C-alpha positions in Angstrom: -45.3 -4.4 -8.0 -44.2 -6.7 -10.8 -45.6 -4.3 -13.5 -43.4 -1.5 -12.1 -40.4 -3.8 -12.2 -41.3 -4.9 -15.8 -41.6 -1.2 -16.8 -38.2 -0.4 -15.3 -36.6 -3.4 -17.1 -38.1 -2.3 -20.4 -36.8 1.2 -19.9 -33.3 -0.2 -19.1 -33.5 -2.5 -22.2 -34.2 0.6 -24.4 -31.1 2.5 -23.2 -28.4 2.9 -25.8 -24.8 3.6 -25.3 -23.0 6.3 -27.2 -19.6 7.9 -27.3 -19.3 10.9 -25.0 -16.5 13.4 -25.1 -14.6 13.4 -21.8 -12.5 16.2 -20.4 -9.1 14.6 -19.9 -5.8 16.0 -18.7 -2.3 14.9 -17.8 -0.9 14.8 -14.3 2.2 17.0 -14.2 3.1 16.7 -10.5 1.9 15.0 -7.3 3.0 16.3 -3.9 1.4 16.6 -0.4 -1.9 15.3 -1.5 -2.3 17.8 -4.4 -2.0 16.8 -8.1 -1.3 19.5 -10.7 -3.1 18.6 -13.9 -2.6 20.1 -17.4 -5.3 20.0 -20.0 -8.5 20.0 -18.0 -9.8 23.1 -19.8 -13.5 22.6 -19.1 -13.2 21.6 -15.5 -15.2 23.7 -13.0 -14.4 24.7 -9.4 -15.2 21.8 -6.9 -15.7 19.3 -9.8 -14.7 15.8 -9.2 -11.7 14.4 -11.0 -11.1 10.7 -11.5 -7.5 9.4 -11.4 -6.0 6.0 -12.5 -6.4 3.4 -9.9 -9.8 4.7 -8.7 -8.6 7.7 -6.7 -10.8 10.8 -6.8 -9.9 14.4 -6.4 -11.6 17.8 -6.2 -10.6 20.6 -8.5 -9.9 23.6 -6.4 -7.1 25.7 -7.9 -8.1 26.7 -11.5 -5.3 28.4 -13.3 -4.9 29.3 -16.9 -2.8 26.4 -17.9 -3.2 23.8 -15.1 -5.6 22.7 -12.4 -4.7 21.9 -8.8 -6.7 19.0 -7.3 -6.8 17.8 -3.8 -6.6 14.0 -4.0 -9.0 12.0 -1.8 -7.3 8.7 -1.4 -4.0 7.0 -1.9 -1.6 9.2 -4.0 1.1 6.5 -4.2 -0.6 5.0 -7.3 -0.6 8.4 -9.1 2.3 8.8 -11.6 3.3 11.9 -13.6 2.0 11.9 -17.1 -1.0 9.7 -16.2 -4.4 10.7 -17.4 -7.1 12.3 -15.3 -10.8 12.6 -16.2 -13.2 15.2 -14.9 -16.7 14.1 -13.8 -19.7 16.1 -12.7 -20.7 15.4 -9.1 -24.4 15.3 -9.9 -23.9 12.4 -12.4 -22.0 10.3 -9.9 -24.6 10.9 -7.2 -27.4 10.0 -9.6 -25.6 6.8 -10.5 -25.1 5.8 -6.9 -28.7 6.6 -6.0 -30.0 4.6 -9.0 -27.9 1.6 -7.9 -29.1 2.1 -4.2 -25.6 2.8 -3.0 -26.5 5.9 -1.0 
C-alpha cells in the first residue's frame, strides 16, 4: 500500500504547471437567473461557465454574438461587465473525483 502511495506522490511531484488559454467573456446583463455573456466564442451547448464569486452557470442559448447562461447560485454577486470563464464539465468532474469529493 505504501508503494502505491509513494508512486502517486512521485507522479504528483513530476506535474508541471503551464499557461492555458481560457475562453473568457464579459457579462452584459443579468436578469431572472439568466446571464447574457459576450465574447465566449468557443463555448459549447451545456458547457459550464464560472462567474466571479464562485457562481456557476450552464450555457444554453448560443447566439452569434452572445451566450445565454442559466446561473446556478446567487446572482446578486454578478455585475455587468464582470468576466466569465467557460470550463469543460469533464475536467471539473475529474478534479472532484481525484480529490475524493464525489
